[in-house]
N, C-alpha and C positions, 0 to 999 in steps of 0.2 A: 545844446549838445556839448559835452566836455571836450576840451582840447586834448586830443590823444597824445600829441607830442609832449605836452606838459604832464599828463597823467602817467605816461609810461617812461618818462625821462628820469634822469637822476639816479640816485643809488637804489631806490626802491623799484625802479622801472622793470629790470629783469625779473625780480621776484613777482611783481604783478603780472607780467607777461606769462610767467610759468603758471601762476595760479589760474588765470583767466583763459589761457589758450592751451597750454600743454596738458595740464591736469584734466580738464574736461574731456579731451580726446581719449585719455586712458580710462577715465571713468565710464565713458560711453562704451568702450571696448569691454570693460568688466560687466557693464549692464547687459551686454549681449550674452555673455556667459550666464549671468543670473537668469535671464528670461528663458534661455534654452534649458537650463538646469531645472527650473520649476516646471517647464513644459514636459520634460522627461521624468518628472517625479522625484528629482533629487532635492533634498532639503538643504537650506542654507542657514549657517550659523551667524555669519556677519557679512555685510556689504560695507566696505570701508572706503571713505574718501580720504586720500592721503595715506601715509604709512605710519604705524605706531611709533611713539606711544600715543594712546588714545587721549583725545582732548574732551570729547563729549559723545554721548549717545543721542543722536538726533531723533530717532524714533524706534519703536519696537513693533515689528509686524509678526505676531505669533512667535515663532522660534527665532526669527531673524532680527538681529540688531543692525540698524543703520548708524554708522559711526563717523565722526569727524576726527581725523588724526593729525599729529603735529607736523609731519614731514610732507610738504606740498609737492610731491614728485610722482603722483600717480594714484592708484587705488587698487582694491583687491576684493575678491570674493572668497570667503572661507566656507567650504562645503562641509556638510555633516558627513562623518564617516570617511574622511580622507585618509585616515591611518590604515595601513595595510592590515588585513585580517579583521577589520571592523565588522561587527554583526548588525550594524544599524540597517534596518530594512529599506530606509530611504536614503542611505548613504552612498557616497561616491564609489567606494570600493566594491559595493555589491551591485552597482548599476551595470548595464550591458555595454559592450564595446561600441555598439552603434550610438548609444546615448552619450558616451564619453566623447566620441569623435564629433558628434553634432554640437555638443557644448563647446568644444575647442574651436570649431569652425564658426560658431555664432559670434564670437568676439571679433574675428576677422571680418565677417559679414557686416557687423555693426559699423566698423570703421569705413568700409567701402560705401555703405549706405550714407553715412554722415558726409563723406567726401562728396558724393553725388549731390546731396541736398545743399551743401554749402556752395559748391561750384555752380549749381543751377541758380541759387539765390543771387550770387554775384553776377551771373550772366543775365538775370531777369530783374527782379524788383530793386536790387542794389546796384545795378549797372550804371556807370557814370560815363558821360562823354569826356574826352580828354582834350587838353590844350597844351601843346608843346611850347614851353617858354624858352626862347633863344638865349643862350648864355654867351656865345661868341660866334663870329662869322669868319670863315677862312677866306683869305684873299684868293681871287681867281677861282671861286667855287660856284656851283649852281646857285647857292643862296645869295652870294654877292652879286651875281649877274641879275638875280631877280629883285635886288634892292632890299633884302631882309636886313634888319637891324637888331642889335642887342635889346632884349626886352619884348620883342614881338611875340605874339601868341598865335601859333598856327592851330586853327580850330577845325579845319576840314580839308580833305583832299578830293579834288574833282567834285566838290559840292556835297560830299558825304562825311558826316561826323564819324569819329572813330572811338572805339571802346578804350577807356583809360587802362583797363586791365588786359587788353588784347595784344600787348607787345608793341614792337615798333610799327607805327602806321605807314612807314615808307617801304617796308620790306617787300610788299607785293607789287611795288611800282618801280623796281630797279630798272634804270635805263630808259624810263618813259618820260615824256613831257607831261607834266601834271599841273593842274590849277590848284594853288594853295590859297585858302581863305585865311587872312591874317587880321588880327586886331592890334591896333596901335593907337594909344591915347584914347581908347574908347570908341574908335572908328574902325569899322570892318571894311576890308577891300580884298580883291583877288589879284594874285600875281601868278605868272607862269614860270616854272623851272623845269629844266631837263635833268633828271637825276643821273648820277654817275652809275656805271656798271663795271664789271670786271675787276681788274687789279686795283684800279684807282678807288673804287668803291670800298674794297676791303681795307685799303691803306688809309683813306682819309674820310670815309663815310659817303653815303649816297648824295646827301644834300650839302655837306660842308659846314655843319654847325655843331656846337656843343649844346647839350640840353641842360638848362639851369634847373628846370622843374617840369614834371609831367603832371600838370595841375588838373583838378576836377573842373568841369565846365557845365554842370547840370546833368539832369537825368538822361539816360540813354534808353529810348523806347525799343523794346524787343518783345516779340510774341512769346507766349508760354512754351509753345512747341520749339521755337528756336532756342530758348533758354535751356529747356530739358535736353535738347540735342547737344548743345555746347557743354552742359554739365556732364553728360555721359561721356562725351568725347574726351574732355579734359581728365576725367577720372581714369579712363583707360590709358591715355597717352602718358599721364604722370606716373601711373603704375608701371608701364613698360620702361619709362625713363629710370625708375628706381632699379629695375632689374639690370639695365645697362650699366648704371652706376655701380651696382654691386659687382658686376663683372670687371669693371675697371679697377675697383678696390682690390679684388682678388688678384688681378694681374700686376698691381703696383709693385710688389716686392721683386718681381722679375723684370719689370720695365724701368725701374729706377725712379718711378713717380711716387708722390705722396699719396696717402690714403684719402685725403680731402674730407674725412669724417668730421661731423660736428655733433656734439652731444647736447643734452638738455640745457646746459648753461650757455653754450654758444648760441643755440636757437633763441633762448630768452633774451640774450643781449642784442642779437640781430633784430629781433622784433621790436625791442625797446628803442633802438636807434632809428628804425625806419617808420615807427608808428605815426609820427607827425606828417610824413609825406605821403604815406599810402592810404591813410584814412580807414574808415570802417570797412569799406569794400575790400581794400587790400588785406586787412587783417583776416577777414572771413575767407578770402581766397587762400591766404597763407595757411590758415587752419585746415581748409579742405585738402590742399595738397599734402600737408603734414599727415592728415588722417589717412590718405591713400598710402603714404609712405609706411605708416605704422602697420597697415593691413598687409602690405607686401612683405615687410620684414617679418611679421608673425607667421607667414607661410613657410619660412625657411625651416628645413628639418633639423634645427639645432635646439636641443633643450637648453633653457626652459621655455623657449618660445613655443607658441601653440603648434606650429608645424613640427617642432621637435617632440612635443608631448604626443602628438598623433603618431609620429614615426615610432616612438618608444612603445606606445600601446599596441601597434601593429606587430612590431618585432616581438613583444612579449607574447602575443597570441601565437605567432609563428613558431617560436621556440618552445612555448608551453611550460607549465609548472614552475618549479623553483628556479630553473635556469632562466626562464623568461623574465621573472621578477628581478633576479639578480642583475641581468644585463640592463633592464630598464632603469633600475636604481643607479647603476654605474654611469649610464648615459646622462641621466639627469644631473648627477654630481659633477661629472666632467664638463657638461655644458654650462652649468651654473658658474663653475670656477672660471671657465673661459669668458663668459659674458661679464663677470665681475672684473676680470683683468682688462677686457676691452673697454668697459665703462671707465675704469681708472685711467687708461691710456688716453681715451678721448677727452675725459674731463681735464686731464693735465694739459692736453693740447689746447683746449678751450681757454684755460686760465693763462697759458703761455701767450696766446694771441691777444688776450685782453690786456695783460700787463706789460707785454714787451712789443706787441705788434709783429711777432715772429710766428711762423707756423711750424 
């Protein structure tokens, strides 16, 4: 298996992370649109991977061309008869409101489904046991009292291994006396430590160590039912967290906080930097969480996002006739300009953090 740190490191690392993680999530989203469009009888001119200019036509499926394009930042579906007033019988403009709404929702559903599948895979067949490698030990800490040393590997708590992707293994044992299984020089032994709680835990940590690495320590066996439950739970909780984050972003101008937004460039750089330490399971989990994020973001009623397109379609129907079409067009134009401006601001912030370390 290739060394992910070496593969995604260096100058090409962020580009490879974009191509192999970010772009597939967008392509899956567009594939959802395509499947729903064909189900509802809407013809497709082009299914594009990446954005133009076109590099090659991969395949031709009847009227639909499957193309590879030069800019590796997403994908698109170009539907027949998308122009207003088109008389194409299988075109987008002549399709029903229900069909259009279903096509828009299908992209969102595809990202939610992908998030669930990836997070279930990470909780099941790709699950890894974790080993906390001690980087330093605080004086007069529970770790010092238990005799922990730099380089020790903590592999179990109270005899139970822990999931490497499951967050801090100590969080559910705050204030408790626990049995830690440690490996030192290839020899395994058990020690007892009473974890801190309250203010001291918040200030100095529950165990009193710094973590050098959260290393993989073999497969973590879990039933299919447990994996599915964890995958579904993580999909829901990550989606709710996105909504909470969006609320914080909206409140930032009034609270004096920063937006904290990261764009495609920042995401690609972060994945590139972390690839060596999080491994395949970590990359899959990251992709699953990002897919859930994309699904939630596309629900927002802001054109040209799917939720905004749906809002425009419903408003057009409510207003009717030429007035409805005019309002819908204006909403799409204003939304597109706003999204481009936001993309520019976020990209500038990503580049600023990369080259100066400032946010």
